[in-house]
Residue, then its C-alpha position, 0 to 999 in steps of 0.5 A: x838958952x841960945x848957943x852958936x858954935x862955929x868950926x871949920x876954920x884953919x890955915x889955907x893957901x891962896x886959892x884954897x877952900x874951906x867950909x865953916x859950920x855953925x851949929x845952933x841950939x836953944x831956939x827954933x832954927x827954922x824960924x830965923x835966918x842967920x848971918x856970917x860976919x868976919x873981923x880982921x885985926x884992926x877992922x870992924x866986924x863986917x857982914x859976909x853973907x846971910x840967909x833968911x828963913x825962906x833960904x834967900x841969901x845975900x852977900x857982901x860984894x867981897x863974897x859974891x861969886x866966891x862964898x856960898x851960905x846954906x843951911x841944913x834945918x835937920x842939923x840946925x847948922x848953917x854953912x859958909x863955903x869959902x872958895x878962891x880964898x885970898x889973903x885979905x879973907x883972913x879974919x875971925x868968922x862969926x855966925x850971928x842970929x838976930x832974934x827978938x831984937x837981941x843979937x847972938x854970936x858964936x865964939x868965932x873960928x879963925x881963917x888964915x889965908x897964907x902961902 
């Protein structure tokens, strides 16, 4: 059974940083890439960053230069480092796995950027 558990969110001032973690279980972590998405109130869920099985990455324009996605195969964990945070980054952040044409999501972790 696939399980994705996010952590690391919180309240941070503009310009601050956070590192989000997503621990995965129940499948071969090294075989599949993963993504981070976010959803702000009233908005659709949007892709922030993703990493494939070869550790190639790509980012939404809003994330380029500020966020970094990475993964630790030994810990079955994917990370999202958030730097230079802005109030508009406030959202619930979710990690995502697509495997065998099925979508898997964690429960999300809240990031609030406010002074």
